[in-house]
N, C-alpha and C positions, 0 to 999 in steps of 0.2 A: 575241279576247284574252286572257293567261292572265295570272291574278291570285294574286300570292302571298300569303295571309297565316297569320296567326297564328289558330286557332278562334275565339281569346276576343278576336278584336278587332270596336272597336263601326263600323270602316269598312269590314267586309264588304258590308252590304250598301248603301248609298249610291253607295260601288264599282260594284254590279250591277248598279246602278238606272242611275246614267250608260251604263254599255256598255252595255245594253241601249234606254238614247236616244238611242243612235250607230247603231244597228239592228246593233249585231256579239250576239255569242256569247261567252260566256266558259269558262273552263276554270277551276278556282277550286284552286289550290296550296295544298294544306296539310295542318297536323302535325296533327289531330286530324278523327280519323274520323266523326265522326259532324258535326261542322263541312260535309260536303260534302253540303250538303241537292242531289236530284237537281230538286226543283223549281226551286234558284233558278239551281243551275251544274251542269254534269259536272264531277267532280274525283277527283283523285287525291290519294292519302294518302303524304307521305316526313316522313322524322324533319330535320329545321334542324338537330340536331343533327352530322347522318352526315356527313361531310367526299365523299361520292361525291355529297351531295345534288344539284348541281346537275347530274351527271353523269344521274343517276337522270330527273332535270324535259327534258334534251336526250333526253337515249329514247326517254322518251315522247311528246317533240312531235315526234320526225325523220319522223314519217307524211303530220301535220299541221301545217306549219311557220307559227308563230304570223304574223297581224300585229304583232303589241302584248304587252311584259310592262310589267305593273307589280307595287310594290313596296308593298305599304301600313305601313309600320310599319322601326324600326332596321337589324334581320337580313335583315327580305325583301326588302332599298333592295337591298340588295351579289346578294344571287341574283339576284334580276331583271335586274342589270345585268348578267353575268356570265352568264346566258342568253338576253338579247336582245343581246350579246357575237359568241354563237353562232350565232347567224341571222343575223347584218350589221345588224340591228333596230338605229332610234334607243336611245341609253341614256346616263344619266352613266356614265362610270367608274368601274369596280368600287373605287380606291382612292381617287377622292372619295366614293364612297358608307359604303367604312370609316371612313375620317377623319369623315365629317358625324355618323357613331355613338358612335365612337373618339374622345374628348375628349382624351385624355391621347397619341394619334398626332396627334392632330390639332394639338397643342399643340408638340409634337416639331416635329411639318413646320414651323409656323410660326416657331418659336427655328431652326432650321437653315436657312434664309431670310431669316435677320437683322430678322426681322417681330416685336413684339412679344406 
């Protein structure tokens, strides 16, 4: 399973514990070099601000496609959706993930749909 999380996230440990309880292994994708503790999970370092972050993750995973991709926060949920879609996995639509983190766009979407 791929877990995408910012390095300061308090959610990393509970997610890793849940993944372990499922008997799965985790690959932690994070923007912090020092959050990738090998005793907890294997990992790769990315720059979440890079426009090609999704492509970078997909290239890294090509040899061993994941069974699931999870995001832990607003930004990583959108990235996780894009990565999961590239591998044909179940995912939330990237547009939905974007609207969940961008209230201004969500309000505009609701307005355009004729909803308050």
